C-alpha positions as CSV (number, residue, x, y, z in Angstrom):
1,M,-7.1,-30.1,-13.9
2,T,-3.8,-29.0,-15.3
3,R,-0.7,-28.4,-13.0
4,L,-1.2,-24.6,-13.5
5,Q,-4.8,-24.8,-12.6
6,S,-3.8,-26.8,-9.5
7,E,-1.3,-24.2,-8.4
8,Y,-3.5,-21.3,-9.0
9,Q,-6.3,-22.9,-7.0
10,R,-3.7,-23.7,-4.1
11,L,-2.7,-20.1,-3.9
12,Y,-5.6,-18.0,-4.7
13,L,-9.0,-19.6,-5.0
14,P,-11.5,-19.7,-2.0
15,P,-12.6,-23.1,-0.9
16,A,-15.1,-24.9,-3.2
17,A,-14.2,-22.3,-6.2
18,S,-14.0,-23.7,-9.6
19,A,-10.4,-24.1,-10.7
20,D,-11.2,-22.3,-14.1
21,S,-12.5,-19.2,-12.4
22,A,-11.1,-16.5,-14.8
23,D,-12.2,-13.1,-13.1
24,A,-12.4,-11.2,-9.8
25,L,-15.9,-12.6,-9.1
26,G,-14.1,-16.0,-9.0
27,L,-11.7,-14.8,-6.2
28,I,-14.5,-14.0,-3.8
29,G,-16.0,-16.8,-1.9
30,A,-19.7,-17.4,-1.2
31,D,-19.1,-16.0,2.3
32,G,-17.7,-12.9,0.9
33,R,-14.1,-13.8,1.9
34,V,-10.9,-13.7,-0.3
35,R,-7.5,-15.6,-0.2
36,A,-6.1,-13.5,-3.1
37,L,-5.1,-9.9,-3.0
38,V,-3.7,-7.9,-5.9
39,L,-1.8,-4.6,-5.9
40,A,-1.1,-3.1,-9.3
41,L,1.1,-0.2,-10.5
42,S,0.6,1.4,-13.8
43,R,0.8,4.7,-15.7
44,P,3.5,4.1,-16.2
45,A,4.4,0.5,-15.1
46,D,7.5,1.0,-13.0
47,W,9.2,-1.8,-11.3
48,D,11.7,0.4,-9.5
49,A,8.7,2.0,-7.8
50,L,6.8,-1.3,-6.9
51,S,9.7,-3.4,-5.8
52,P,9.9,-1.9,-2.3
53,V,6.8,-3.3,-1.5
54,W,8.0,-6.7,-2.9
55,R,11.0,-6.5,-0.7
56,G,9.5,-4.9,2.3
57,V,6.8,-7.4,2.9
58,Q,9.5,-10.1,3.2
59,S,12.2,-8.2,5.1
60,D,9.9,-5.9,7.3
61,L,6.8,-7.8,7.7
62,E,8.4,-11.4,7.5
63,L,5.8,-12.5,5.0
64,P,6.3,-15.0,2.1
65,A,7.0,-13.3,-1.3
66,P,4.1,-12.5,-3.3
67,A,3.9,-13.4,-7.1
68,I,5.1,-10.8,-9.5
69,A,2.9,-10.5,-12.7
70,V,2.8,-8.4,-15.9
71,N,-0.7,-7.9,-16.9
72,G,-0.2,-7.6,-20.7
73,V,-1.7,-4.1,-20.8
74,D,-0.3,-1.4,-18.5
75,A,0.7,-2.7,-15.1
76,F,3.1,-4.7,-12.8
77,E,1.1,-6.6,-10.3
78,L,1.8,-8.4,-6.9
79,W,-0.3,-11.3,-6.1
80,F,-0.6,-12.0,-2.3
81,S,-1.9,-15.5,-1.2
82,L,-3.5,-16.1,2.2
83,A,-3.6,-19.6,3.8
84,E,-7.0,-18.8,5.2
85,P,-9.8,-16.6,3.6
86,V,-10.4,-13.2,5.3
87,P,-13.3,-10.6,5.0
88,V,-12.8,-8.2,2.1
89,A,-12.5,-5.2,4.6
90,E,-9.7,-6.9,6.1
91,A,-7.8,-7.6,2.8
92,A,-8.4,-4.1,1.8
93,A,-7.0,-2.6,4.9
94,F,-3.8,-4.6,4.3
95,L,-3.5,-3.2,0.9
96,Q,-4.1,0.3,2.1
97,G,-1.4,-0.2,4.7
98,L,1.0,-1.3,2.1
99,R,0.1,1.8,0.0
100,Q,0.8,4.2,3.0
101,R,3.9,2.4,4.1
102,Y,5.8,1.9,0.8
103,L,4.0,3.8,-2.0
104,A,2.7,7.1,-0.4
105,D,4.6,9.4,-2.7
106,L,2.8,7.8,-5.7
107,K,-0.4,9.4,-7.1
108,P,-3.3,7.1,-6.1
109,A,-4.6,7.0,-9.7
110,R,-1.5,5.0,-10.5
111,L,-2.5,2.1,-8.1
112,R,-5.2,-0.5,-8.4
113,L,-5.8,-2.3,-5.1
114,W,-8.0,-5.5,-5.1
115,P,-10.1,-6.0,-3.3
116,D,-11.5,-2.7,-2.6
117,A,-13.8,-2.8,0.5
118,A,-16.2,-0.2,-1.2
119,A,-16.7,-2.1,-4.4
120,P,-15.0,-5.5,-4.4
121,T,-16.6,-6.6,-7.6
122,A,-16.0,-3.4,-9.4
123,S,-14.2,-3.4,-12.6
124,P,-11.4,-3.3,-13.2
125,G,-10.6,-6.4,-11.1
126,P,-7.7,-8.8,-11.5
127,A,-7.9,-11.1,-14.4
128,R,-6.7,-14.6,-14.6
129,I,-3.0,-15.0,-15.7
130,P,-1.7,-16.1,-17.9
131,A,-4.2,-14.7,-20.6
132,L,-4.1,-12.9,-24.2
133,Q,-5.2,-9.4,-23.6
134,P,-7.5,-8.2,-26.5
135,A,-6.5,-4.5,-25.9
136,T,-2.9,-5.1,-26.8
137,G,-2.8,-8.4,-28.5
138,R,-0.2,-9.3,-25.9
139,W,0.0,-11.7,-22.9
140,S,-0.2,-11.5,-19.2
141,A,2.2,-13.8,-17.1
142,F,3.7,-14.5,-13.8
143,V,7.4,-13.8,-14.0
144,A,10.6,-14.5,-11.8
145,P,11.7,-12.0,-9.3
146,D,14.8,-11.1,-11.6
147,L,12.7,-10.3,-14.7
148,P,10.5,-7.4,-14.0
149,A,13.4,-4.8,-14.7
150,V,13.7,-6.3,-18.2
151,F,10.1,-5.3,-19.2
152,G,10.8,-1.6,-18.6
153,D,7.6,0.3,-19.1
154,D,6.1,-2.5,-21.3
155,P,4.5,-5.2,-18.8
156,S,3.6,-7.7,-21.4
157,L,4.7,-10.7,-23.5
158,D,4.5,-10.9,-27.2
159,F,4.2,-14.7,-27.1
160,Q,2.1,-17.1,-25.1
161,P,3.8,-18.4,-22.0
162,V,4.2,-22.1,-21.4
163,D,1.8,-23.3,-18.7
164,D,4.2,-25.6,-17.2
165,A,6.6,-22.7,-16.7
166,Q,3.9,-20.7,-15.1
167,A,3.0,-23.4,-12.8
168,E,6.6,-23.8,-11.9
169,Q,6.7,-20.0,-10.9
170,L,3.6,-20.4,-8.7
171,S,4.9,-23.6,-7.1
172,R,7.7,-21.8,-5.6
173,L,5.3,-19.5,-3.7
174,A,3.7,-19.9,-0.3
175,S,0.5,-18.6,1.3
176,I,0.6,-16.1,4.2
177,P,-0.1,-18.1,7.4
178,P,-2.9,-16.7,9.7
179,D,-0.6,-15.7,12.6
180,A,1.8,-14.0,10.2
181,W,-1.3,-12.2,8.6
182,Q,-2.4,-10.8,11.7
183,A,1.1,-9.6,12.8
184,A,1.5,-7.8,9.5
185,L,-2.0,-6.3,9.6
186,A,-1.3,-5.0,13.1
187,Q,2.0,-3.4,11.9
188,L,0.4,-1.8,8.9
189,Q,-2.6,-0.5,10.7
190,A,-0.1,1.5,12.9
191,V,1.0,3.3,9.8
192,A,-2.3,5.1,9.5
193,P,-2.2,7.3,12.7
194,V,1.3,8.3,11.9
195,A,0.3,9.3,8.3
196,A,-2.7,11.2,9.7
197,V,-0.5,13.1,12.0
198,A,2.1,13.9,9.3
199,T,-0.8,15.2,7.1
200,A,-2.3,17.4,9.9
201,A,1.0,18.8,11.1
202,P,1.3,21.4,8.3
203,A,-2.3,22.5,8.9
204,A,-1.4,23.1,12.7
205,L,1.1,25.5,11.5
206,S,-0.9,27.3,9.0
207,T,-2.5,30.7,9.7
208,P,-5.7,30.1,11.7
209,A,-9.1,31.2,10.9
210,S,-10.1,34.9,11.1
211,S,-11.5,34.5,14.6
212,A,-8.2,33.3,16.0
213,V,-5.9,35.8,14.1
214,T,-6.2,38.4,16.6
215,A,-5.4,36.0,19.4
216,H,-1.8,35.6,17.9
217,A,-1.4,38.2,15.3
218,A,2.2,38.7,16.6
219,L,3.0,35.3,15.2
220,Q,2.3,36.6,11.6
221,G,5.1,39.0,11.8
222,P,8.9,38.7,11.8
223,Y,10.7,38.1,15.0
224,Q,14.0,39.6,16.1
225,D,14.1,37.7,19.3
226,P,13.9,33.7,19.2
227,R,13.0,33.4,22.9
228,R,10.0,35.9,22.3
229,F,9.0,33.5,19.4
230,L,9.2,30.4,21.6
231,L,7.1,32.1,24.2
232,D,4.3,33.2,21.8
233,V,4.2,29.7,20.4
234,M,4.0,28.1,23.8
235,N,1.2,30.3,25.1
236,D,-0.9,30.2,22.0
237,P,-3.9,27.8,22.5
238,T,-4.5,27.6,18.8
239,V,-0.9,26.1,18.1
240,A,-0.8,22.1,18.1
241,L,-0.1,21.0,21.7
242,V,2.9,19.0,20.5
243,L,4.5,22.1,19.0
244,R,3.8,23.9,22.2
245,I,5.6,21.3,24.3
246,D,8.5,21.5,22.0
247,A,8.7,25.4,22.5
248,A,8.6,24.9,26.2
249,K,11.3,22.3,26.1
250,A,13.5,24.7,23.9
251,L,12.8,27.4,26.6
252,L,14.2,25.4,29.6
253,P,17.9,26.1,29.1
254,A,16.9,29.9,28.6
255,A,14.9,29.9,31.8
256,S,17.7,28.4,34.0
257,D,20.1,31.0,32.7
258,E,18.0,34.0,34.1
259,P,18.8,35.7,37.2
260,R,16.7,34.6,40.3
């Protein structure tokens, strides 16, 4: 076993996996668990857009830095290593949490997350790095944190990376311990409800269905009196409760000024 194979196995392969496993299937253990998670950004490859994830997992989630890779075709990749294998669904939830927290403004089509709980063995999965990519005739490689910006929108090498240099890059990385993994997963799962509320809020403010239009038709017209508007919002059962509460709070000073 070469030093590069040893480092790759240390970080990414499940127990009892062959050190020369070269595709996504080799990253999934016989029990369906994984130690490797890969988040890729393409179309275009943009390190400025992906780098907040690399920084955030360290500063916000207090996790070891993931490996940074150019895939030789179209994407920058972040490779996360777990000290202990986890179920595919748990790994997929972590990646979705990262997407919602750091990449919510990007089109989903630009992202590839592996594993995917719905289809963990589906193509395209992460390929072994480094490797020559037949589609481009160029090489994938793990790269140092100060190099991604140098690649611009061409995440590839035009020469074969030296195995010892690749092994050296991986040797500097650590796997995520179980306790840190669970803590980070809990933080990321808390993002999902917040995102759902933010998505639902515009719907709560939109024009209601026809059956409810009559109930608050006044809300669709212009208002000359702000207090009248707030009263209508507060008393309208079709408006989101949080907005009705806010309207009531805004009315409190006005109510206290009224003559008794």
